[in-house]
C-alpha positions as CSV (number, residue, x, y, z in Angstrom):
1,M,99.7,116.5,184.9
2,T,102.2,117.6,187.5
3,V,101.4,118.2,191.2
4,F,102.1,121.9,190.6
5,Q,99.6,122.0,187.7
6,A,97.0,120.3,189.9
7,V,97.4,122.8,192.7
8,L,97.3,125.7,190.3
9,L,94.1,124.4,188.7
10,G,92.6,124.1,192.1
11,L,93.5,127.6,193.0
12,I,92.2,128.9,189.7
13,Q,88.9,127.1,190.1
14,G,88.4,128.3,193.7
15,F,89.2,131.9,193.1
16,T,87.5,132.4,189.8
17,E,84.3,130.4,190.7
18,F,83.2,133.1,193.1
19,L,85.1,136.2,191.9
20,P,83.4,137.8,188.9
21,V,86.0,136.7,186.3
22,S,84.7,133.3,185.0
23,S,86.1,130.0,186.3
24,S,85.3,128.2,183.1
25,G,87.0,130.8,181.0
26,H,90.2,130.7,183.1
27,L,90.3,126.9,183.1
28,V,89.9,126.7,179.4
29,L,92.6,129.3,178.9
30,F,95.0,127.7,181.3
31,Q,94.6,124.2,179.8
32,R,95.1,125.4,176.3
33,L,98.1,127.5,177.0
34,F,99.9,125.0,179.2
35,N,98.7,121.9,177.4
36,V,97.7,120.1,180.6
37,D,97.5,116.4,180.1
38,L,95.1,114.7,182.5
39,G,95.8,111.2,181.2
40,G,92.3,110.7,179.9
41,A,90.6,111.7,183.2
42,D,89.6,115.2,182.3
43,M,86.0,114.8,183.4
44,L,87.0,113.0,186.6
45,F,89.4,115.7,187.5
46,D,86.7,118.3,186.8
47,L,84.5,116.6,189.3
48,T,87.1,117.0,192.1
49,L,87.5,120.7,191.4
50,H,83.7,121.2,191.8
51,L,83.8,119.2,195.1
52,G,86.3,121.8,196.5
53,T,84.2,124.8,195.5
54,L,81.0,123.1,196.7
55,F,82.6,122.6,200.1
56,A,83.7,126.2,200.2
57,V,80.3,127.7,199.5
58,C,78.6,125.4,202.0
59,V,80.9,126.4,204.8
60,A,80.8,130.1,204.0
61,M,77.0,130.1,203.6
62,R,76.0,127.6,206.3
63,R,73.8,130.0,208.2
64,Q,72.0,131.1,205.1
65,I,71.5,127.5,204.0
66,V,69.9,126.6,207.3
67,S,67.6,129.7,207.1
68,L,66.3,128.5,203.7
69,F,64.3,125.8,205.5
70,R,62.6,128.2,207.9
71,R,59.2,129.7,207.3
72,P,57.9,131.4,205.2
73,F,60.4,129.7,202.7
74,R,60.3,132.6,200.3
75,T,64.1,132.6,199.7
76,L,64.0,128.8,199.1
77,L,61.2,129.3,196.5
78,W,63.1,132.1,194.8
79,L,66.2,129.9,194.7
80,I,64.3,127.0,193.0
81,V,62.8,129.4,190.4
82,A,66.2,131.1,189.8
83,T,67.8,127.7,189.2
84,I,65.4,126.5,186.5
85,P,66.8,128.6,183.6
86,A,70.3,127.4,184.0
87,A,69.1,123.8,184.5
88,V,67.1,124.0,181.2
89,V,70.0,125.4,179.3
90,G,72.5,122.9,180.7
91,L,70.3,119.9,180.0
92,F,69.1,120.8,176.5
93,L,71.9,123.1,175.2
94,G,74.9,122.1,177.2
95,D,76.5,119.8,174.6
96,I,75.9,122.4,171.8
97,I,77.5,125.2,173.9
98,D,80.5,123.0,174.7
99,S,81.0,122.2,171.0
100,I,81.0,125.9,170.1
101,F,82.8,127.5,173.0
102,F,85.1,124.8,174.5
103,G,88.1,125.6,172.3
104,G,88.4,129.1,173.7
105,A,87.9,131.0,170.4
106,Y,85.2,133.3,172.0
107,L,86.8,133.8,175.4
108,A,87.6,137.5,174.7
109,M,83.9,138.2,174.0
110,G,82.8,136.4,177.2
111,F,85.3,138.4,179.3
112,E,84.2,141.7,177.7
113,A,80.5,140.8,178.3
114,T,81.3,140.2,182.0
115,A,83.2,143.5,182.3
116,A,80.3,145.3,180.7
117,L,77.8,143.8,183.2
118,L,80.0,144.7,186.1
119,A,80.4,148.3,184.8
120,A,76.7,148.7,184.4
121,A,76.1,147.3,188.0
122,Q,78.7,149.8,189.4
123,V,77.0,152.7,187.6
124,V,73.6,151.7,188.8
125,S,74.9,151.2,192.4
126,R,76.4,154.7,192.5
127,R,73.3,156.5,191.0
128,K,70.5,154.9,193.0
129,K,69.7,156.5,196.4
130,Q,68.4,153.3,198.1
131,A,68.7,149.7,197.3
132,L,65.6,147.5,197.2
133,P,65.2,144.2,198.9
134,L,65.6,141.0,197.0
135,N,62.2,139.7,195.7
136,F,60.8,137.3,193.1
137,P,61.4,139.4,189.9
138,R,64.9,140.3,190.9
139,S,65.8,136.7,191.8
140,L,64.4,135.6,188.4
141,C,66.6,138.2,186.7
142,M,69.6,136.6,188.5
143,G,68.5,133.2,187.4
144,L,68.3,134.2,183.7
145,A,71.8,135.7,184.0
146,Q,73.0,132.5,185.5
147,A,71.7,130.6,182.4
148,V,73.6,132.9,180.1
149,A,76.8,132.4,182.2
150,V,77.1,128.8,181.0
151,I,79.2,130.3,178.2
152,P,82.9,130.2,179.1
153,G,84.2,133.7,179.7
154,I,80.9,135.0,181.2
155,S,81.3,134.9,185.0
156,R,78.4,133.2,186.8
157,S,78.9,135.2,190.0
158,G,79.6,138.4,188.1
159,A,76.5,138.0,185.8
160,T,74.1,137.1,188.6
161,V,75.2,139.7,191.1
162,A,75.3,142.4,188.3
163,A,71.8,141.4,187.1
164,G,70.4,141.6,190.7
165,M,72.0,145.0,191.2
166,I,70.8,146.4,187.9
167,A,67.3,145.2,188.8
168,G,67.6,147.3,192.0
169,A,68.7,144.8,194.6
170,D,71.2,145.5,197.3
171,G,74.7,144.3,196.4
172,G,75.2,142.4,199.6
173,Q,71.9,140.6,199.3
174,A,72.5,139.9,195.6
175,A,75.9,138.4,196.4
176,D,74.5,136.1,199.2
177,F,71.8,134.9,196.9
178,S,74.3,134.4,194.1
179,F,76.3,132.1,196.3
180,L,73.2,130.1,197.3
181,M,72.4,129.8,193.6
182,S,75.8,128.3,193.0
183,I,75.0,125.3,195.2
184,P,72.4,123.6,193.1
185,V,74.3,124.5,189.9
186,I,77.6,123.1,191.1
187,L,75.8,120.0,192.6
188,G,73.8,119.5,189.4
189,G,77.0,119.9,187.3
190,F,78.7,117.4,189.5
191,I,75.9,114.8,189.0
192,V,75.8,115.3,185.2
193,T,79.5,115.2,184.9
194,L,79.7,112.0,187.0
195,Y,77.1,110.4,184.8
196,K,79.0,111.4,181.6
197,T,82.2,110.2,183.1
198,I,81.0,106.8,184.1
199,R,79.1,106.4,180.8
200,G,82.1,107.5,178.7
201,G,84.7,105.6,180.6
202,G,86.3,108.7,182.0
203,M,87.0,107.0,185.3
204,L,89.9,105.3,183.5
205,F,93.2,107.1,183.3
206,S,96.7,106.3,182.3
207,G,99.6,106.7,184.7
208,S,100.1,106.2,188.4
209,A,97.0,105.9,190.5
210,A,98.9,107.2,193.6
211,H,100.1,110.3,191.7
212,F,96.6,111.0,190.4
213,G,95.2,110.6,193.8
214,L,97.7,113.0,195.2
215,C,96.9,115.6,192.5
216,V,93.2,115.2,193.2
217,A,93.6,115.7,197.0
218,L,95.8,118.7,196.6
219,S,93.5,120.3,194.0
220,V,90.4,119.8,196.2
221,A,92.2,121.4,199.1
222,A,93.4,124.3,197.0
223,S,90.0,125.0,195.4
224,S,88.3,124.9,198.9
225,V,90.7,127.3,200.5
226,S,90.8,129.7,197.5
227,G,87.0,129.5,197.2
228,L,86.5,130.6,200.8
229,V,88.9,133.6,200.2
230,A,87.1,134.5,197.0
231,I,83.7,134.4,198.7
232,M,84.8,136.9,201.3
233,A,86.4,139.2,198.7
234,M,83.3,139.1,196.5
235,K,81.1,139.9,199.5
236,R,83.1,143.1,200.2
237,S,83.0,144.2,196.5
238,A,79.3,143.6,196.2
239,A,78.5,145.4,199.4
240,S,80.5,148.4,198.2
241,G,79.4,148.2,194.6
242,R,83.0,148.6,193.4
243,Y,84.1,146.4,190.6
244,T,86.8,148.6,188.9
245,P,89.7,146.2,189.5
246,F,87.8,143.3,188.1
247,I,86.6,145.3,185.1
248,V,90.1,146.4,184.3
249,Y,91.4,142.9,184.7
250,L,88.7,141.4,182.4
251,C,89.4,144.0,179.7
252,L,93.1,143.3,179.8
253,L,92.4,139.6,179.7
254,A,90.1,140.0,176.7
255,I,92.8,141.8,174.9
256,V,95.3,139.0,175.7
257,C,92.8,136.4,174.5
258,A,92.1,138.3,171.3
259,G,95.9,138.4,170.6
260,L,96.2,134.7,171.3
261,K,93.4,134.0,168.9
262,F,95.0,136.2,166.2
263,C,98.2,134.2,166.7
264,G,96.3,130.9,166.4
265,L,96.8,129.8,170.0
266,L,93.1,129.8,170.8
């Protein structure tokens, strides 16, 4: 892995983690197309990328995080409930999903599904006269959408915000709650990946330790900065209910992935 590839992976992770275009789908696509060699430290490098995005969301949502622990703790309760579906799917179906979708053969379907959800959310946003406040049923809908988004190509942020808006929630509130939902998911994924990395010997890698350390530092910095930018951009899109640029991009990307699959590259 080159320094350029490390920085590019960090930028991709940061931007696509919070923009509604699927970070997992983009990382799979990039690694397949450019044959990125991580020297046997794939899982270890994945950990560092998640650290960058976790830092970004904690900085951007610091006030909302503090407010979680103030009475009456309703948002904290909703957050716990909304996290359960993704946790169950990740623990019991994670390996099965990885074995089916890791190669990228179904990326086009995932991108199209995300585009369809965003389009539905945009239509609902334009037709409804008044948005409703976030509540337990709407937060649960967002949690179920987050569980589905473990499939590469289906955006976690896109699916959760769209689900909240389709259920009637205000786009801005849905976006804020979606970002809060990402914290336990990213943290949980970090812990699980760290365990698998240590257990599977993924802490070992070939090549220069200094070079790998430089790549890690630059990728974390890149994912942190791009993650902060993506959060601000997603907040604006969700508040306005306009997702057309993302919908067009995802449809074009799905066509590209379908073509790559036809050519045997995915």
